[in-house]
N, C-alpha and C positions, 0 to 999 in steps of 0.2 A: 575509326575506320582505317583499314590498312592502306599505307601509302606505297605506291609503285615507284621504284627507282630504276633509272636507266643510266648507265655510265658509257659515254662515248669517247673513244680514242681518236683524236684528230692529229694534227701535226706536232707531235711531241714524243718524248723519250720514254714515257711510262714511269718516270721517277716519282710522280705524285701518288700513283697507285702503290708503289712499294713503300713509300713513307707511311701511307695509311695502313699497310699490312703490318708495319712494325709497332703499332701502338700496343700498349700492354695494360693500361688501366682505365677501362677494360680493353680486352682485345676486340678486334673487329667482329669476329663471330659472336662474342658475348654481347657486343653493342647491338648487333642486328637481332639477336635473340631477345634482348630486353625491350626493344622498340617494336611497334606495330608497323613494320615495313616489309616490303616484298621486293628483293633485288631481281628485277626482270632480266638484266643482262650486265655482265662485265666482261670485256674482251680477254682478260687474263684469268678469270675465275669461273666463268660459265662453261658448262660441259656440252652444250648443244652445238650442232654443226651449222653450215651455211643455210640449209633449208629452214632450220628453226629460227635463226637470226632474221632471215628475210621475211618469214611469216610474221614474226613479232613486230618488226619495223613497219610492215605494211598495215598491221592492225593499229599501231600507234598513230601513224600518219592519217589513217582513215577515221580515227576517233572511235574505233571499236574497243580499244582498251584505254583506260585512264593513265595518263603520265603525270605523276605528282612532282617528282624531282628529277631533273636532268642534270647530270654532271658532265661537263665537257673538259677533257684533259688534252692539252696541246692547242696550238694556234690554228686558226682557220687558214688553210692554204688556198690561195686564189690563183696561183700561177699554173702554167704559163699563160700570160695574156688574159687573166680573168677566167680561164676555163676550169680551174680546179683540178686539172689533170695530173698534177704532181702528187696528189693525195686522194686516191680513189679506192673504192671497195667494190664488192660484188654488186652493190646497188648504185654505182656511179660515183661522181665526185662527192667527197664527204662534205664539202661546203654546202651542197644542195640539201643534204640530209640535216645538217645543222640548221639551215633555214627552216626546214619543215618541222623538226622536233621542238625547236625553241618556241615555236608558236603554239604548240600543243601542251607544253609543260606548265604546271602551276608555278614552279620555281625553276630557275636556271642558275646553275653554279659554275663559275669558271675556276677550274682546279689548276693552280699554278700560274706562274708569270706569263707563260706563252699564251694560255687561254685568256688571261686577264688583259694583257697589253700587247701581245705580239711576240715579245721575247726574241729568241734566236731566229734569224731569218726574216725579221721585220723589214730590214733594209736591203734584202737580197732579191734575187729573181723569183724565189718561191712565192713572194708577195704575201708573207704571213701577216696576220693581224689578230688582235684580240676580239672577243665577242662584241663588246660594246665600247672598247677603247682602242685607239691606235697610239701606243705610247701614252702620253699624258692627255692627249686630245680625245674628247668624247666623240663617239661615232662608231669606229671599228666596223665590223662586218654587219652587225644588226642595225646600226644607226643610233643616233643620240637619243631618240624618243622611244626606243623599243621598250615595250612592256610585255611580260609573259602572259599566258592565258589567265593567270591569276592576278594580273595587274601589277607585277613587280619588275623592277629593273634587274639586270644580271647582278648576282652577288660575286664579287671578285675576291679570290683567295690567292694572292700572289706568293711566290716563293719558288726557288729552284733547287729542290722541290718545295711545295707547300708542306708545312709540318703536319704530320698525320693527326695529331691531337686537334688541330684546327679543322681538318676535314671531317672527322667524326663528331666534333663539337657542333659544327654547322648542321650536319645530318641530324643529330639529336635535337637541336633547337627547332629545326623545321618540322621534324616528326612529332614533336610535342607541342607545337603551336607557340613556341616562345619567340617573341619579336626580336629581331636583330637590328640594332641601330647601325646605320652605315655612314661612312664619311664621304667626302666629295669624290673619292675614287671608287665608291661603292664597295668598300671593304668593311667588314664588321669591326666596329670601334673596340669591342672587348679584346680583340687580338691585335689590331693594327692602330690602336690609339696611343701607343708609346713608341719612343725611339729605341732602337737596339742599344744605343749608348746608355740609356737610363738604367739598364740592368747590368752594365759592364763592370766587372770587378777591377778594372783599371781606371775607373773614373777619377780617383784622386790624382793619379799621374797626369791625366788630361788637364785637370783644373790648374795644376802648377806647371804645366808645359814641361814635364819631365819626359823627354821624348826618346823613342827608339829609332835607329836608322838601319837596324838589321834584325833578323829573326833570332829568337832564343833568349831575349831579355824580358823584363817585366814592365817596361814603361809604356807610354801611350803610343798607339800605332797610327793615329790620325794624321800627325803632322808630316811624316815622311813615308810611311809604309802603305798609304792608300786606304786606310780603314774608313768605311762609309757609315759607321755606326751612328755618328752625330747627325747624319743626314737622312737616315733610313728608318721608316716605320715598320715594325715587325715584332713578332712574339719570341724571337730566338733566345733572348735573355730573360724572358718572363716565365716561360714554361720549360725551356731547355729542350734540346734534342734527346729523345728517349729519357727525359727527366734527369739527364746527367750532365750535359755540357753544351757549349756553344763555341763558335769560332773564336770570338774574342777571349773567352775564358781559357782557351787552349793556346793562346798566343798567335792566332791567325787573324788578319784583318777581315772585318765584315766586307763582303763583296757587293752589298747593296742589292741582293737578288730579288727583293720585293719591290724595288723601284720600277716605275713605268719605263725608264730608260735602259734597264738592264737587258743585255750586257752592254756595258759602256764602250764607246769607240776608241778609248785610249787605254794605256796599260794598267793592269791591276798591280797591286803591291807597290804603287808609286803615287805619291801625292803631288798634284800639280801645284806648284808654288810660284809666286812672283815676289822676289826680294824676301824670301823666307816666310811669306804669308800665303796660306792656302787660298787657291782661287775660289773654292767653295767653302764657306764658313758654316759652322754648326747652325742648324735650323733656328731661326729667330734671333741670331746674333747680328748686330749692326756693325759694319766694317769699321767705322770711326771709333766706336767704343772698344772694339776688339783690339785695334792698334794701341790704344791707350792702356788697355788691361794686360796685354800679353807680357810686356816687359816687367811689370810689377809682379805678376803671378810667378814668373820664372825666378825673380829675385827673392820671393818669399817662400820658395819651395823648401819644405823641411829636409834636413840633412838625411834622415832615414830613407827618404825617397831618392835623393841624389845618390846615396851610397848603395843603392840596390845592387844585388849580385846577379850575375848571369845565371840563367836556368841551365846552361850547358857547361 
């Protein structure tokens, strides 16, 4: 049976859309052609005008047309004062349309960190929030107990933007009836079940505390440069961007863009330390054991790592 898809742009930049457009194996048109899906609407790709959009939305809300998969890109904007007036369309505040369509859809997918957790603007006067999470707290706009018309919670696909391969992978999974196991943040485990650090090519430097304090070298970026790879779950070093690279492989610290707290309220590219010990330790690491281990690890570092050459 053909599955109807509706893509809604809420309070976001559109980066998730263009990440999805950049997938190559297969391309988005090839993916849609191979699956039994019907893209009803996408704000960047559909050719219809306001009248077509209004008629389609009214049919979906009234239940005259089936809505199988609803993608929401961008946070739900509730400001000012809960009115939603900061993010309106020809049909009124988008938050009201989100409330209507999410209850008609069999599956609801939050595309990107803003839609998943609130992201940029979550602490500002625009009153941004995620669909079913506000940061790490369950609830968000739809409420902690929300279930779609198909009886499913929101599927969160964080990332700023979310990787295109993840977006089309979820589309393919839902369209073919493949079950997606979700973690406690309602993210598919197949893509968010590993730390960015696990696929980092600088792992050995991290283990021996061979550190970098400036850009352009080959050491670990966690201890001084603000890298959040050991704290962040995401697929960046598993499938790579455009199957080619990632921030850490290019010598840029992971910004933790899939985390519910993104963007962080303190400087990027700078690790918060107390007495040369990171305030936030790698996931699962006990502070007492870390204190005992760090000195021994640095002392045991192989000379080939210590004698690394600058990339510049």
